[in-house]
C-alpha positions in Angstrom: 31.6 -87.3 46.1 28.2 -87.2 44.7 25.2 -88.5 47.0 22.2 -89.8 44.9 18.9 -91.4 46.0 18.0 -94.4 43.9 14.4 -95.2 43.0 14.2 -98.0 45.5 14.8 -95.4 48.2 18.6 -96.3 49.0 21.2 -93.6 48.9 24.6 -94.0 47.6 27.7 -91.9 47.2 29.6 -92.0 43.9 33.3 -90.6 43.7 34.2 -88.5 40.7 36.0 -90.5 37.9 38.8 -89.2 36.1 38.2 -88.8 32.4 40.6 -92.1 31.8 38.4 -94.0 34.0 35.2 -92.9 32.2 36.7 -93.6 28.9 37.8 -97.1 29.9 34.6 -97.9 31.2 32.7 -96.7 28.1 35.3 -98.5 26.0 34.5 -102.0 27.4 31.0 -102.0 25.8 30.7 -103.2 22.4 27.8 -102.8 20.1 27.1 -104.9 16.9 24.6 -103.9 14.3 23.0 -106.8 12.3 21.7 -106.6 8.7 18.2 -105.6 9.9 19.6 -102.9 12.1 19.1 -104.7 15.5 21.8 -103.7 17.9 23.4 -106.1 20.1 25.4 -105.1 23.2 28.4 -107.2 24.3 30.5 -106.9 27.7 27.7 -104.8 29.4 28.1 -106.6 32.7 32.0 -106.3 32.7 31.5 -102.5 32.2 28.8 -102.3 34.7 31.0 -104.2 37.5 33.9 -102.0 36.6 32.1 -98.8 37.0 30.8 -100.0 40.5 34.0 -100.9 41.7 35.6 -97.5 40.5 32.8 -95.2 41.6 31.6 -96.6 45.0 34.7 -95.5 46.7 36.1 -98.8 47.6 33.1 -100.7 48.6 33.6 -104.4 48.3 31.8 -107.4 46.7 29.5 -107.8 49.5 28.2 -104.3 49.0 28.0 -104.7 45.3 26.2 -107.9 45.7 23.7 -106.2 48.0 22.7 -104.0 45.3 19.7 -105.4 43.3 20.3 -105.7 39.4 17.9 -102.8 38.8 20.0 -100.6 41.4 23.1 -101.4 39.7 21.6 -100.6 36.1 20.1 -97.4 37.7 23.3 -96.2 38.9 25.2 -97.1 35.6 22.5 -95.5 33.4 22.7 -92.1 35.5 26.5 -92.4 34.8 26.0 -92.6 31.2 23.3 -89.8 30.9 25.8 -87.6 32.9 28.4 -88.3 30.4 26.3 -87.9 27.5 24.7 -84.7 28.8 28.1 -83.1 28.9 27.6 -81.6 32.5 30.9 -80.0 32.5 31.0 -76.9 30.1 34.2 -76.7 27.9 36.1 -73.4 28.5 35.5 -70.8 25.9 38.5 -70.7 23.6 39.5 -67.3 21.9 
């Protein structure tokens, strides 16, 4: 479990997700690039909800609804940043 404090002041606990759960969440979001290079994101809210359900350690709909949209986005953004930063170092191979 990881405890984080949101910019709103609320503290939440997130459970560690399996690699499969992380991949399933990240695979939900689809990106389309138009001819001008603009990126459109699809299915973001579905990915966000799935992440919250998996990471908030069994908290139900009422708890998720009690989070502001800004808090939900902040939690998900921290998750994405953690994944992209590669916080877990790969073992060295010889």
